C-alpha positions in Angstrom: -20.7 -15.6 -9.0 -17.4 -14.0 -8.0 -14.0 -15.7 -8.3 -10.4 -14.5 -7.8 -7.7 -15.5 -10.2 -4.1 -15.0 -9.2 -1.5 -14.6 -11.9 2.1 -14.2 -10.9 2.1 -11.9 -7.9 -1.0 -9.9 -8.9 -4.7 -10.9 -8.4 -7.4 -10.1 -10.8 -10.8 -9.6 -9.2 -13.3 -11.2 -11.6 -16.9 -10.3 -11.3 -19.7 -12.3 -13.1 -19.1 -15.5 -14.9 -16.0 -14.3 -16.9 -12.6 -15.8 -16.2 -9.0 -15.1 -17.0 -7.4 -18.3 -18.3 -3.9 -17.0 -19.1 -1.9 -13.9 -19.4 1.1 -14.3 -21.6 2.7 -10.8 -21.6 4.0 -8.9 -18.7 2.6 -5.8 -16.9 5.3 -3.9 -15.1 7.0 -7.2 -14.1 3.9 -8.4 -12.2 1.7 -10.2 -14.7 3.2 -13.0 -16.7 3.8 -16.7 -16.9 7.1 -18.6 -17.1 9.6 -17.3 -19.7 7.4 -14.3 -20.6 8.8 -12.4 -17.6 11.8 -10.3 -18.5 15.0 -10.6 -16.6 15.5 -8.0 -13.8 18.1 -5.3 -14.5 21.5 -5.9 -13.1 22.2 -3.7 -10.1 24.6 -0.8 -10.8 27.6 -0.2 -8.6 27.9 3.1 -6.7 29.8 4.5 -3.8 27.6 4.6 -0.7 27.0 8.1 0.6 25.3 7.1 3.9 25.7 4.2 6.3 22.7 1.8 6.3 22.7 -0.6 9.2 20.3 -3.2 10.6 18.7 -2.1 13.9 16.7 -5.2 14.6 14.5 -7.8 13.0 11.7 -10.1 14.1 9.3 -12.6 12.4 5.5 -12.6 12.0 4.8 -15.3 9.5 4.5 -15.6 5.7 2.2 -13.2 4.0 0.6 -15.8 1.8 0.7 -13.4 -1.2 -1.1 -10.6 0.6 0.2 -7.1 0.8 0.8 -6.7 4.5 2.5 -3.5 5.7 3.6 -2.7 9.3 2.3 0.4 11.1 3.9 2.6 13.7 2.1 4.0 16.8 4.1 5.9 19.3 7.2 3.9 20.2 6.0 0.6 18.7 5.6 -1.1 15.4 2.6 -3.4 14.7 2.9 -6.1 12.1 0.7 -8.9 10.8 1.5 -12.1 9.0 0.9 -15.9 9.1 -2.2 -15.4 11.2 -0.3 -13.5 13.8 -0.1 -9.9 15.0 3.0 -8.6 16.7 3.9 -5.5 18.8 7.5 -4.6 18.5 9.4 -1.8 20.3 11.0 0.6 17.9 14.1 1.2 20.1 15.3 -2.4 20.3 13.0 -4.7 18.4 11.7 -6.3 21.6 8.4 -8.2 21.1 6.0 -6.9 23.7 3.3 -9.4 22.6 2.5 -11.8 19.8 -1.0 -13.1 19.2 -2.2 -15.9 17.0 -5.6 -14.7 15.6 -6.6 -18.0 14.1 -7.4 -16.0 10.9 -5.7 -16.1 7.5 -4.8 -12.5 7.5 -5.1 -10.4 4.3 -4.8 -6.8 5.7 -3.1 -5.1 8.6 -1.8 -4.4 11.0 -3.8 -1.2 11.6 -3.7 0.9 14.7 -5.9 3.5 16.4 -8.5 4.1 19.1 -6.6 1.9 21.5 -6.8 -1.0 19.1 -4.6 -3.1 16.9 -6.6 -4.2 13.8 -6.2 -7.0 11.2 -8.4 -8.3 8.4 -8.9 -11.7 7.0 -9.3 -13.4 3.7 -12.9 -14.5 4.5 -14.0 -11.1 5.7 -13.0 -11.3 9.3 -12.0 -8.1 11.1 -10.1 -8.6 14.4 -9.6 -6.0 17.0 -6.9 -6.5 19.7 -6.1 -4.4 22.7 -3.2 -2.2 21.8 -1.5 -2.5 25.2 -1.6 -6.3 25.7 -2.9 -7.9 22.5 -6.0 -9.3 24.2 -9.0 -9.9 21.9 -11.5 -7.0 22.1 -13.9 -8.0 19.3 -14.2 -9.8 16.0 -16.8 -9.3 13.2 -17.6 -10.6 9.8 -17.5 -8.2 6.8 -18.9 -8.7 3.3 -15.7 -10.1 1.7 -11.9 -10.3 1.9 -10.5 -7.3 3.9 -7.9 -5.4 1.8 -5.3 -2.7 2.2 -5.1 -0.5 5.3 -7.4 -0.7 8.4 -7.7 2.6 10.3 -8.8 3.6 13.7 -10.2 7.2 13.5 -12.3 9.2 15.9 -14.1 6.3 17.6 -14.6 4.6 14.2 -12.7 1.7 12.6 -12.4 1.9 8.8 -11.9 -1.2 6.7 -12.1 -1.9 3.0 -13.3 -5.1 1.4 -12.7 -6.6 -2.0 -16.3 -6.1 -3.2 -15.9 -2.3 -3.4 -17.1 -1.4 0.1 -15.7 0.8 2.8 -17.0 -0.1 6.2 -17.3 2.2 9.2 -17.5 0.3 12.5 -17.8 1.4 16.1 -14.4 1.1 17.7 -16.0 0.0 21.0 -17.6 -3.2 19.8 -17.3 -3.5 16.0 -20.9 -2.8 15.3 -21.8 -1.3 11.9 -22.0 2.5 11.7 -22.1 3.0 8.0 -21.1 1.4 4.6 -20.0 3.1 1.4 -20.3 0.9 -1.7 -19.3 1.2 -5.4 -19.8 -1.1 -8.3 -16.4 -2.5 -9.5 -15.3 -3.1 -13.0 -14.8 -6.7 -14.2 -11.1 -6.8 -13.5 -9.0 -5.1 -10.8 -5.4 -5.4 -9.5 -4.3 -6.5 -6.1 -3.0 -3.4 -4.3 -5.7 -1.2 -5.7 -8.1 0.6 -3.3 -6.0 2.3 -0.7 -7.0 4.6 2.1 -5.7 7.8 3.7 -7.2 10.0 6.3 -6.8 13.7 7.2 -8.8 15.8 9.6 -11.8 13.5 9.7 -11.9 12.9 6.0 -11.2 9.6 4.3 -9.6 9.5 0.8 -10.2 6.2 -1.0 -9.0 5.2 -4.4 -11.0 2.7 -6.5 -10.7 0.5 -9.5 -11.8 2.4 -12.6 -9.6 5.4 -11.8 -11.8 7.2 -9.2 -10.7 8.9 -6.0 -13.4 9.8 -3.5 -13.5 11.8 -0.2 -15.7 10.5 2.5 -16.8 11.9 5.9 -15.4 9.4 8.4 -18.3 10.1 10.8 -21.1 8.8 8.5 -19.5 7.6 5.2 -21.1 10.4 3.2 -19.4 11.2 -0.1 -18.0 14.7 -0.1 -16.6 14.7 -3.6 -15.4 12.4 -6.4 -12.5 13.0 -8.8 -11.1 11.1 -11.8 -7.5 10.0 -11.6 -7.7 8.0 -14.9 -10.2 7.0 -17.4 -10.4 3.3 -18.6 -9.5 2.9 -22.2 -9.2 0.0 -24.6 -11.1 -2.7 -26.3 -10.6 -5.5 -23.7 -11.2 -5.7 -20.0 -7.5 -6.0 -19.4 -6.7 -2.9 -21.5 -9.4 -1.0 -19.6 -7.9 -1.7 -16.1 -7.2 1.8 -14.7 -7.1 1.2 -10.9 -5.9 3.7 -8.4 -3.0 1.9 -6.8 -1.7 2.0 -3.2 -2.7 4.6 -0.6 -3.4 8.2 -1.6 -0.9 10.8 -0.3 -2.4 13.7 1.5 -1.4 16.9 3.3 -3.1 20.1 4.4 -3.6 21.4 0.8 -3.8 18.5 -1.5 -4.4 14.8 -2.0 -2.5 12.8 -4.8 -3.1 9.4 -6.3 -1.8 7.3 -9.2 -3.5 4.8 -11.4 -2.4 1.8 -13.4 -2.5 2.6 -17.2 -3.5 6.2 -16.2 -2.0 9.2 -14.5 -0.6 10.6 -11.4 -2.9 13.5 -10.3 -3.2 15.9 -7.4 -6.5 17.5 -6.2 -7.5 20.2 -3.8 -8.1 18.2 -0.6 -11.3 20.1 0.4 -13.1 20.4 -3.0 -11.6 17.7 -5.2 -10.7 20.3 -7.9 -7.9 19.2 -10.1 -4.5 20.8 -9.5 -2.3 19.0 -12.0 -1.9 15.6 -13.6 0.8 13.8 -15.6 0.5 10.6 -17.7 2.1 7.6 -16.1 1.2 4.1 -15.1 1.9 2.5 -11.7 1.1 -0.8 -10.2 2.6 0.0 -6.8 1.8 3.6 -5.7 3.3 6.9 -4.6 4.6 9.0 -1.7 4.8 12.7 -1.0 6.9 15.1 1.1 7.1 18.9 1.3 8.6 19.3 -2.2 7.8 16.3 -4.4 5.4 13.5 -5.3 7.4 10.3 -5.8 5.9 7.6 -8.1 7.2 4.1 -8.9 5.9 3.4 -12.4 5.1 0.1 -14.0 8.6 0.0 -15.6 10.0 0.1 -12.0 11.4 3.6 -12.5 11.0 6.1 -9.7 10.2 9.7 -10.7 10.0 12.9 -8.6 7.3 15.3 -9.6 7.2 18.9 -8.2 4.4 18.9 -5.7 3.1 22.3 -6.7 3.3 22.1 -10.5 3.7 18.4 -11.5 6.9 19.2 -13.4 9.1 16.0 -13.5 12.4 16.5 -11.8 14.6 13.5 -11.6 13.9 9.9 -12.7 15.8 6.8 -11.5 15.4 4.1 -14.1 18.2 1.6 -13.1 15.8 -0.8 -11.3 13.9 -1.9 -14.4 11.9 -5.1 -14.1 12.8 -5.6 -10.4 9.2 -5.3 -9.1 9.9 -2.2 -7.1 7.7 -1.1 -4.3 6.0 2.2 -3.8 8.4 4.7 -2.3 8.8 6.0 1.2 9.7 9.7 1.4 12.1 10.0 4.4 13.6 13.4 4.7 16.7 13.6 2.5 16.1 10.2 1.1 13.6 8.1 -0.8 13.5 4.4 0.0 12.2 1.6 -2.1 12.6 -2.2 -2.1 12.3 -4.9 -4.7 11.2 -8.4 -5.6 14.6 -9.9 -4.9 14.8 -8.4 -1.4 17.1 -5.5 -2.1 16.4 -2.2 -0.3 17.5 0.9 -2.2 18.0 4.3 -0.7 17.9 7.2 -3.2 18.8 10.9 -2.8 15.7 13.0 -2.6 17.6 15.7 -4.5 18.5 13.9 -7.6 17.5 10.2 -7.3 21.0 8.9 -7.2 21.7 5.7 -5.2 23.2 6.4 -1.8 22.8 3.1 0.0 21.7 -0.5 -0.6 21.2 -3.7 1.5 19.3 -7.0 1.2 16.8 -8.8 3.3 15.7 -12.4 3.3 13.0 -12.3 0.7 10.9 -10.3 -1.7 9.4 -7.0 -0.4 6.0 -6.2 -2.0 4.9 -3.1 0.0 6.5 0.3 0.7 8.9 0.6 3.5 7.6 2.3 6.7 9.0 5.3 8.6 9.7 4.2 12.2 11.2 7.5 13.5 14.9 7.1 13.6 14.9 5.0 10.5 12.6 2.7 8.5 11.4 -0.8 8.4 10.4 -3.3 5.7 8.3 -6.5 5.8 9.3 -9.3 3.5 6.9 -11.9 1.9 8.4 -14.4 4.3 7.2 -12.4 7.2 10.4 -10.9 8.5 10.2 -7.3 9.7 13.6 -5.6 9.6 14.4 -2.1 10.9 17.3 0.0 9.5 19.1 3.1 10.7 20.6 5.7 8.3 23.6 7.9 9.2 
């Protein structure tokens, strides 16, 4: 049998008849029970160097503990929450359409191939017309849909919590291919991201593996090791690739819990560099650096070419910091108390800060002239930086 146990804000996927009855310590501020969780660091004062202002905000519905992240397509943002999918104009926050899917959503919103996509906790995958939100098709997958849902070259790509990546026909949701892996006994919610580049999918897995798949047929092109599980217990051996891989024309990078941040040649999977670190949220990349939020909630910039550590911002300890967003001259993160922090990409210093109406669990999203965050309460807020 398979059961899912949720401890604090993290889920452990438990396969077989084993169970997790209690976790008394903390893991990067996510695991823990009651008084075992350490107090978040006090925020440090600083003189703002840029102006951070609200542009607009709208509501989707509470996330229900799932890691839902908006996506941008053209001049619109698509967001999911509370069973609803919403299309929002980037320029003014106007809601073009809002659709109640009737599904408890666990993934989305995804966009591509003229579709808006969202996944459900019972394996439902819903496709809506991008222009007007009208239902196009709905199919049942093998288990809870997790992470990103992509539309790519007439194929919809979705992941499920049983270790499968599904390739579906964008036209009607019929199955084109399935890629499957055996999962370890325990895995963390937020593991198993997806990224795509030039028809190749890059997928991270529990157990520390990163694979490249041909989006046309699901064939594995290569496999690389981000981290190796170590330890005597199943909890000690958790070494999941966390968040979405970061990819560009040359390389793809990923980070694992209780493991490493590592970059590989995008085409061959050959290792370029790796550094020991542990993350339960993820990373981002720009032209110069790879930015990692580690499990102590520090943000570190690693030189993209060499892996040399540049700066490290460690003043957000125990604040449940999200994966970063690389945004030109800035790096943006948010935290479990609803604070949004803007850091200088040059040295990691604080340059701006604001607060939203609830915890933010997923990385901010680039929306062109600024960025947006989605709170656990379902509020999507867009900001401008000057």
